[in-house]
C-alpha positions in Angstrom: 12.2 -33.8 -25.9 12.3 -35.1 -29.4 16.0 -34.5 -29.8 17.0 -36.4 -26.7 17.2 -40.1 -25.9 18.5 -42.3 -23.1 18.9 -41.0 -19.5 18.6 -37.5 -20.8 15.3 -37.9 -22.2 14.0 -39.6 -19.0 15.4 -36.7 -17.0 13.7 -34.2 -19.3 10.4 -35.9 -19.1 10.5 -36.0 -15.3 11.4 -32.4 -15.0 8.6 -31.6 -17.5 5.9 -33.5 -15.4 7.1 -31.7 -12.3 6.9 -28.2 -13.8 3.4 -28.8 -15.3 2.3 -30.2 -11.9 2.9 -26.6 -10.4 0.9 -24.8 -13.0 -2.3 -22.9 -12.2 -5.6 -24.0 -13.5 -6.6 -27.3 -15.5 -3.0 -28.0 -16.5 -1.9 -28.1 -13.0 -4.8 -30.3 -11.9 -4.1 -32.7 -14.7 -0.4 -33.0 -13.9 -0.5 -32.6 -10.2 1.8 -35.2 -8.6 2.2 -37.1 -11.9 5.1 -39.5 -12.1 7.0 -41.1 -14.9 5.9 -44.7 -15.1 8.1 -45.4 -18.2 11.3 -46.1 -16.4 12.7 -47.8 -19.6 14.2 -44.8 -21.7 13.9 -47.0 -24.8 10.1 -47.3 -24.4 9.7 -43.6 -23.4 11.6 -42.7 -26.8 9.1 -45.0 -28.6 6.2 -43.2 -27.2 7.7 -39.8 -28.0 8.3 -41.1 -31.6 4.7 -42.3 -31.9 3.1 -39.0 -31.0 5.4 -37.3 -33.5 4.5 -39.7 -36.4 0.9 -40.1 -35.5 0.3 -36.4 -35.1 -3.1 -36.1 -37.1 -5.0 -37.4 -33.9 -4.4 -33.9 -32.5 -7.1 -32.6 -35.0 -9.7 -35.0 -33.9 -12.8 -33.3 -32.5 -13.2 -32.9 -28.8 -16.4 -35.2 -28.8 -14.4 -38.0 -30.4 -11.3 -37.6 -28.0 -13.7 -37.5 -25.0 -15.4 -40.7 -26.1 -12.2 -42.5 -26.5 -10.9 -41.5 -23.1 -14.2 -42.3 -21.4 -14.2 -45.7 -23.1 -10.7 -46.3 -21.7 -12.0 -45.2 -18.1 -14.8 -47.7 -18.5 -12.4 -50.5 -19.5 -10.1 -49.6 -16.6 -13.0 -49.7 -14.3 -14.0 -53.1 -15.5 -10.6 -54.5 -14.4 -11.5 -55.5 -10.9 -7.8 -55.7 -9.7 -7.3 -52.1 -10.5 -10.0 -50.8 -8.2 -11.2 -48.2 -10.4 -14.7 -49.2 -10.3 -15.3 -47.6 -7.2 -15.0 -44.3 -9.1 -17.3 -45.3 -11.8 -21.1 -45.0 -11.8 -23.1 -46.9 -14.6 -23.5 -44.4 -17.4 -27.1 -45.5 -17.9 -27.9 -44.6 -14.4 -26.2 -41.3 -14.7 -28.1 -40.4 -18.0 -31.5 -41.3 -16.5 -30.8 -39.1 -13.4 -29.6 -36.1 -15.4 -32.8 -36.5 -17.7 -35.0 -36.4 -14.6 -33.3 -33.4 -12.8 -33.2 -31.5 -16.1 -30.2 -29.2 -15.7 -30.8 -25.9 -17.5 -28.2 -23.7 -19.2 -27.3 -21.0 -16.9 -27.5 -23.1 -13.9 -24.5 -24.3 -11.9 -23.8 -28.0 -11.3 -21.6 -29.6 -8.5 -20.6 -33.1 -7.9 -18.7 -33.2 -4.4 -17.4 -36.8 -5.0 -17.0 -36.5 -8.7 -14.8 -39.5 -9.5 -13.9 -39.5 -13.2 -16.6 -36.8 -13.9 -19.5 -39.0 -15.3 -22.2 -36.8 -13.8 -20.5 -33.5 -14.8 -20.3 -34.7 -18.4 -23.7 -36.1 -18.6 -25.1 -32.7 -17.5 -22.8 -30.9 -19.9 -24.1 -33.0 -22.9 -27.7 -32.4 -21.7 -27.2 -28.7 -21.3 -25.0 -27.7 -24.4 -27.9 -28.0 -27.1 -30.2 -25.7 -25.1 -28.8 -22.3 -26.4 -26.8 -21.0 -29.4 -25.9 -17.8 -27.4 -22.1 -17.8 -27.3 -21.7 -16.2 -24.1 -24.0 -18.6 -22.4 -22.0 -21.6 -24.1 -18.8 -19.9 -22.8 -20.1 -19.7 -19.4 -21.3 -23.4 -19.6 -17.9 -24.6 -20.6 -15.8 -22.5 -18.0 -18.1 -21.5 -15.1 -21.0 -23.9 -14.7 -19.3 -27.0 -13.3 -17.5 -28.0 -10.0 -16.1 -31.2 -9.0 -14.2 -32.3 -5.9 -12.5 -35.6 -5.2 -10.3 -36.6 -2.2 -8.0 -38.9 -4.4 -5.2 -37.0 -6.4 -5.0 -39.6 -9.2 -8.8 -39.5 -9.8 -8.8 -35.7 -9.9 -6.3 -36.1 -12.8 -8.3 -38.5 -14.6 -11.4 -36.3 -14.1 -9.6 -33.0 -15.3 -8.4 -34.7 -18.4 -11.8 -36.1 -19.2 -13.4 -32.8 -18.9 -10.7 -31.1 -21.0 -11.0 -33.6 -23.8 -14.7 -32.7 -23.9 -13.9 -29.1 -24.0 -14.8 -28.1 -20.4 -12.7 -25.9 -18.3 -10.0 -24.8 -20.7 -7.9 -22.5 -18.4 -9.2 -22.7 -14.9 -9.8 -26.1 -13.5 -13.5 -27.1 -12.8 -12.3 -29.9 -10.5 -10.1 -29.9 -7.5 -8.5 -32.3 -4.9 -9.9 -32.1 -1.5 -12.1 -33.5 1.3 -15.7 -32.2 0.6 -16.7 -33.1 4.1 -14.0 -31.0 5.8 -15.9 -27.8 5.6 -18.6 -25.5 4.1 -17.2 -24.3 0.9 -19.4 -21.3 1.1 -20.6 -21.5 -2.6 -24.1 -22.8 -3.4 -25.3 -24.7 -6.5 -28.4 -25.1 -8.4 -27.9 -28.6 -9.1 -26.0 -31.5 -7.2 -25.4 -34.7 -8.9 -23.3 -37.3 -7.1 -22.5 -40.8 -6.0 -20.5 -40.6 -2.9 -18.2 -43.5 -2.1 -20.0 -46.7 -0.8 -18.0 -47.1 2.4 -20.0 -46.3 5.4 -17.2 -45.0 7.9 -15.0 -42.2 7.5 -11.4 -43.1 9.0 -7.9 -42.4 8.8 -4.6 -44.3 9.6 -2.3 -43.4 12.2 1.3 -44.8 12.1 3.2 -44.5 15.4 6.9 -44.1 15.9 7.1 -47.9 16.5 5.5 -48.5 13.1 2.1 -49.8 14.4 -0.7 -48.8 12.5 -4.1 -47.8 14.1 -7.2 -46.6 12.5 -9.1 -43.8 14.0 -12.7 -42.8 13.2 -13.2 -39.4 11.9 -16.3 -37.4 12.9 -16.8 -34.3 10.9 -18.2 -31.7 13.3 -19.4 -28.7 11.2 -21.9 -25.9 12.4 -24.0 -26.6 9.4 -24.3 -30.3 10.3 -27.3 -30.8 12.3 -26.1 -34.2 13.4 -22.7 -35.5 14.3 -21.9 -39.0 12.9 -19.0 -41.2 11.7 -21.3 -42.4 8.9 -19.8 -41.0 5.7 -23.1 -41.4 3.8 -25.0 -39.3 6.2 -22.3 -36.8 6.2 -22.4 -36.5 2.5 -26.1 -36.0 2.7 -25.8 -33.3 5.1 -23.1 -31.6 3.1 -25.4 -31.7 0.0 -28.2 -30.1 2.0 -25.6 -27.3 2.7 -24.3 -26.6 -0.7 -27.6 -26.8 -2.6 -29.1 -23.3 -3.2 -32.6 -22.5 -2.3 -34.9 -24.1 -4.8 -31.9 -26.2 -6.0 -32.3 -29.8 -7.2 -30.2 -33.0 -6.3 -30.1 -36.6 -7.7 -27.9 -38.4 -5.2 -26.9 -42.3 -5.2 -26.9 -43.6 -1.7 -26.7 -47.2 -0.2 -29.7 -48.8 1.6 -28.5 -48.1 5.0 -29.3 -44.5 4.7 -32.9 -45.3 4.5 -33.2 -47.4 7.6 -30.0 -47.0 9.9 -31.3 -46.4 13.3 -29.9 -43.9 15.9 -30.4 -40.3 16.4 -28.3 -39.1 13.4 -30.0 -41.5 11.0 -33.7 -40.7 12.0 -32.9 -37.0 12.4 -31.3 -36.5 9.1 -34.3 -38.5 7.3 -36.8 -36.3 9.2 -34.9 -33.3 8.1 -35.0 -34.4 4.5 -38.8 -34.9 4.6 -39.6 -31.7 6.4 -37.1 -29.2 5.2 -36.7 -30.4 1.5 -39.1 -31.7 -0.9 -37.8 -35.3 -1.0 -40.2 -36.4 -3.9 -38.8 -39.5 -5.5 -36.8 -42.5 -4.5 -35.4 -45.1 -7.2 -34.4 -48.4 -5.8 -31.6 -49.7 -7.9 -30.9 -53.3 -8.7 -27.9 -55.2 -7.8 -25.4 -56.6 -10.4 -25.0 -53.1 -12.0 -21.8 -52.0 -9.9 -18.2 -53.1 -10.2 -18.4 -53.8 -6.4 -20.7 -56.9 -6.1 -23.8 -57.0 -4.0 -24.1 -53.3 -3.5 -27.7 -52.1 -2.8 -28.2 -48.6 -3.7 -30.8 -46.0 -4.5 -31.3 -42.6 -6.0 -32.7 -39.9 -3.9 -34.3 -36.8 -5.8 -35.0 -33.8 -3.7 -35.4 -30.0 -3.8 -34.2 -27.5 -1.4 -36.9 -25.2 -0.1 -37.0 -22.0 2.2 -37.9 -22.2 5.8 -41.5 -23.1 6.4 -43.7 -24.3 9.3 -45.3 -27.1 7.2 -43.2 -30.1 5.9 -42.2 -29.6 2.3 -42.6 -33.3 1.4 -46.2 -34.0 0.9 -45.7 -37.4 -0.9 -42.7 -39.7 -1.5 -42.9 -41.6 -4.8 -40.9 -44.9 -4.8 -39.9 -46.8 -8.0 -39.0 -50.5 -7.3 -36.5 -51.3 -9.9 -34.9 -54.1 -7.8 -37.5 -56.7 -7.0 -37.2 -59.5 -9.7 -34.7 -57.5 -11.7 -31.4 -59.1 -12.4 -28.4 -57.7 -14.3 -24.8 -58.9 -14.6 -21.8 -56.7 -15.7 -20.9 -59.1 -18.6 -23.8 -61.3 -19.8 -26.7 -59.0 -19.1 -25.4 -55.4 -18.5 -27.7 -52.4 -17.7 -28.8 -50.4 -20.7 -30.2 -46.9 -20.8 -33.5 -48.3 -22.2 -34.0 -50.4 -19.1 -34.7 -47.1 -17.2 -37.2 -45.7 -19.7 -40.1 -46.9 -17.7 -38.9 -45.0 -14.6 -38.1 -41.9 -16.5 -41.7 -41.9 -18.0 -43.2 -42.5 -14.6 -41.0 -39.7 -13.0 -42.6 -37.2 -15.4 -39.6 -34.9 -15.6 -40.8 -31.3 -15.4 -44.3 -32.2 -14.7 -44.4 -34.3 -11.3 -48.0 -33.4 -10.8 -49.0 -35.7 -13.8 -47.6 -38.9 -12.1 -49.8 -42.0 -11.8 -49.1 -45.2 -9.7 -48.1 -48.4 -11.5 -47.0 -51.8 -10.5 -43.5 -50.6 -9.7 -44.3 -46.8 -9.0 -46.1 -46.2 -5.7 -46.9 -43.0 -3.7 -46.6 -42.6 0.1 -47.8 -39.8 2.1 -45.9 -37.7 4.5 -48.1 -38.7 7.4 -47.6 -42.5 6.6 -43.9 -41.9 6.4 -43.4 -39.9 9.5 -45.0 -42.5 11.8 -42.9 -45.4 10.5 -40.8 -47.1 13.4 -37.4 -45.2 13.5 -38.5 -43.5 10.3 -37.7 -46.4 8.1 -37.9 -45.5 4.4 -36.8 -48.9 3.1 -40.3 -49.7 1.6 -41.0 -52.4 -0.8 -44.5 -54.1 -1.9 -43.6 -56.4 -4.8 -43.5 -60.2 -4.2 -39.9 -61.5 -4.8 -40.3 -64.5 -7.1 -37.0 -65.9 -5.9 -38.5 -66.7 -2.6 -41.1 -69.0 -4.3 -39.2 -70.3 -7.3 -35.7 -71.5 -6.9 -35.1 -71.0 -10.7 -35.5 -67.3 -10.1 -32.6 -67.0 -7.6 -29.7 -64.7 -8.4 -26.2 -66.2 -9.0 -24.6 -67.6 -6.0 -21.9 -64.9 -5.8 -24.5 -62.2 -5.8 -26.5 -64.1 -3.1 -23.2 -64.3 -1.0 -22.4 -60.6 -1.7 -26.0 -59.7 -0.5 -25.6 -61.7 2.7 -22.4 -60.0 3.4 -24.0 -56.6 2.8 -26.9 -57.3 5.1 -24.6 -58.7 7.9 -22.5 -55.4 7.7 -25.8 -53.3 7.8 -27.0 -55.1 10.8 -23.4 -54.6 12.4 -23.8 -51.0 11.8 -27.1 -50.9 13.6 -25.6 -52.5 16.5 -22.8 -50.1 16.7 -25.4 -47.1 16.5 -27.2 -48.7 19.5 -24.0 -49.2 21.4 -23.0 -45.5 20.7 -26.2 -44.3 21.8 -26.0 -46.4 25.1 -22.6 -45.0 25.7 -24.2 -41.4 25.8 -26.8 -42.3 28.4 
């Protein structure tokens, strides 16, 4: 393209994007459905000239390129109007989850809602220094990781992010698709993910008259023990399926998964306690997400073979929410803020745990008898209830009120759906 300009350059660039988009492997994933956003040929010519004259950047190591690209993704996520924050999990949270789950070289890692690839990259960084064996390193780069996302543009961002870190050169480790549509057939040693925060799965139908209606989408799969329109519960059931026996998971899910009533909610929580070792729950603070007011948790659990007795003997809960306040700009979450949780977690040695002010143990017998199997447990005194100076910022309070109202509405919907079946 260097010898062209004007309309000829723009046409050549457009055809190049189209040809790259139908390539197999990683290149095809990066350029799938890519479009030319530089409609001014003069600006396109300037970009081509800059790439030619600033060629030395090509020789920069993959780690530096990857850091630059991740920095751009994070900056883009911070731009509220762009909406990219919905695909971006705070890096300190990701790093702490990976440190607790401890993926080992030779294991496979999957993120069925991969976004821009943060979990996959953190797992790679954790695993790559565990061996100097060239064959193991090659398999780590090209066979260990799998990512799926439903949004084409996000898949491109993720594929490029992985490529710039040296992962998946050749075949693409990430693909576009709806993870919930079917059982992929493959099983993984590790699942690390933060599914979309939205509670309902739905799609828009446009009629011939132009009217738009929204239809709820229930995923009916043989491996799903419960049919529900709640996207979070469906992702949880999907993860239960794709985990290999003795596989380990660290999953970010909103509060409603812990308490939402109804046959599906109670049944899935019971299954998690009985057929898996659901050993740890981290209650995350508000103020760390690009979507304000979100209340989320990290669920850590291991898949186990069939047994008569429940696999979960005790559930340890770390309350990192009560009297904890962060903001994206003035007091952002740092990795060091999660050091106490990681110490309490005792990665690799769960039997060595001890209770503390924020870390409590609950037995299976206590949990299974709770009303509607509600796992939304807390015990610390909220200082903001007694001290007005401890109140969170007004926008956070308003967002929390909205979140609570939405959760209540979801419970009413669940009750209504149950009554319709009677």
